[in-house]
C-alpha positions in Angstrom: 0.0 0.3 0.0 1.3 3.2 -0.8 0.2 7.2 0.8 -3.1 7.2 -1.6 -3.8 4.1 -0.4 -3.5 5.0 2.7 -5.8 7.9 2.9 -8.3 6.5 1.5 -8.4 3.3 3.8 -8.1 6.0 6.4 -10.7 7.9 5.1 -13.4 4.5 5.0 -12.7 3.6 8.2 -13.6 7.6 9.7 -17.1 7.4 6.3 -17.7 4.4 4.6 -20.7 6.4 3.4 -18.0 8.9 1.5 -19.7 9.6 -2.2 -16.0 8.7 -4.5 -16.2 12.2 -5.9 -15.8 13.0 -2.0 -13.5 11.0 -1.3 -10.9 11.5 -4.2 -11.2 15.4 -4.0 -9.9 14.2 0.0 -7.1 12.4 -1.5 -6.5 13.9 -4.3 -6.8 11.5 -6.9 -9.1 12.0 -9.8 -13.2 9.6 -9.2 -11.6 6.5 -11.7 -7.5 6.7 -10.3 -9.6 6.4 -7.2 -12.8 3.8 -7.4 -9.7 2.0 -8.9 -8.5 2.0 -6.3 -11.1 0.8 -3.9 -12.2 -1.7 -5.7 -8.2 -3.2 -6.0 -8.3 -2.5 -2.1 -11.5 -4.3 -1.1 -10.7 -7.5 -4.4 -7.0 -7.7 -2.8 -9.2 -7.7 1.3 -7.8 -5.1 2.9 -11.2 -3.1 3.3 -13.7 -6.7 3.8 -16.7 -4.6 3.9 -18.6 -1.7 5.2 -20.9 -1.6 7.9 -23.0 0.8 10.2 -22.0 1.0 13.7 -23.9 0.8 16.4 -24.2 1.9 19.9 -25.0 -1.6 22.1 -27.0 0.1 24.5 -29.2 1.9 23.0 -30.1 -2.0 20.9 -30.8 -2.8 23.9 -27.6 -4.7 25.4 -25.5 -2.3 27.4 -23.6 -5.5 29.1 -20.6 -6.2 28.2 -18.8 -10.0 30.0 -14.9 -10.9 29.3 -14.7 -14.8 29.3 -11.4 -16.8 29.7 -12.2 -20.0 28.6 -9.9 -23.1 29.5 -10.1 -26.0 26.4 -9.0 -29.4 28.1 -7.1 -30.3 25.5 -5.7 -27.6 23.5 -5.8 -29.8 19.6 -6.7 -28.5 16.4 -10.2 -30.9 17.1 -10.7 -29.6 19.8 -10.3 -25.6 18.9 -12.6 -26.2 15.8 -15.1 -27.8 17.9 -15.8 -24.8 20.1 -15.4 -22.4 17.7 -17.8 -24.2 15.7 -20.3 -24.5 18.9 -19.9 -20.1 19.9 -20.3 -19.4 16.7 -23.9 -20.3 16.2 -24.4 -17.6 19.5 -25.4 -14.4 18.8 -24.8 -13.3 21.8 -20.6 -13.6 21.0 -19.3 -10.8 19.4 -15.8 -12.0 18.9 -13.4 -15.2 19.9 -9.5 -15.1 20.3 -7.4 -18.1 20.1 -4.8 -16.9 22.5 -2.0 -17.7 24.2 -1.1 -18.7 28.1 -2.9 -19.2 30.3 -6.3 -19.6 28.9 -7.1 -20.8 25.4 -9.3 -18.6 24.7 -11.4 -14.9 25.1 -14.6 -14.4 24.8 -16.4 -10.8 24.1 -20.3 -11.4 25.4 -22.9 -9.2 25.6 -26.4 -9.2 26.6 -29.3 -7.7 28.4 -28.1 -7.9 32.4 -27.5 -10.8 34.2 -30.5 -13.3 33.5 -29.7 -12.9 30.0 -26.4 -13.9 30.2 -26.8 -16.3 33.3 -29.5 -17.7 30.9 -26.5 -17.8 27.7 -24.4 -19.5 30.4 -26.3 -22.4 31.0 -28.3 -22.9 28.5 -25.6 -22.6 25.8 -22.0 -22.0 26.6 -21.8 -24.3 29.1 -23.4 -26.7 26.7 -20.1 -26.9 24.7 -18.3 -30.5 24.8 -14.7 -29.6 26.0 -14.2 -26.8 28.0 -11.8 -27.5 31.2 -13.1 -24.2 33.4 -13.7 -20.4 32.6 -13.9 -17.2 33.9 -16.1 -14.0 33.4 -15.0 -10.6 34.3 -17.5 -7.6 33.9 -16.7 -4.7 31.6 -17.7 -1.4 34.0 -17.4 1.5 31.3 -15.7 1.2 28.1 -12.7 3.3 28.9 -11.1 3.4 25.1 -13.0 2.1 22.2 -10.8 2.5 18.9 -12.5 1.6 15.4 -9.8 3.4 13.5 -7.3 1.3 13.1 -3.5 2.9 12.3 -3.0 3.6 8.8 0.2 4.2 7.8 
């Protein structure tokens, strides 16, 4: 990626609804070459999609929980089984394979503690291969960056 591509990515991260004319003006290109570059960034997987950012509390999901999971086994098969299971849970917003004492870190959202308890008992605790779990509740988000540093 050159500096122009970096400018395009930075601008689209801040506002994915920019019109091509405005984007091309911001990055110093005419619309046709700018459109070609955007298409190339999409084709190459640098830009993976466009979406609206929403406030989870206003959607009725104000509770964020991080769950550290230790698996019985750390084999590829065990990890794949776990991943396939949690992929079906809409409460799981992120799932990360980790280093250290815990194998998996989940970010889960819920409407309240009752809903989280229901998720734990009826969904997550039924996934085979879990040795232990530890939950931590977010009191407040201090920093949340949605724009990656470019360049």
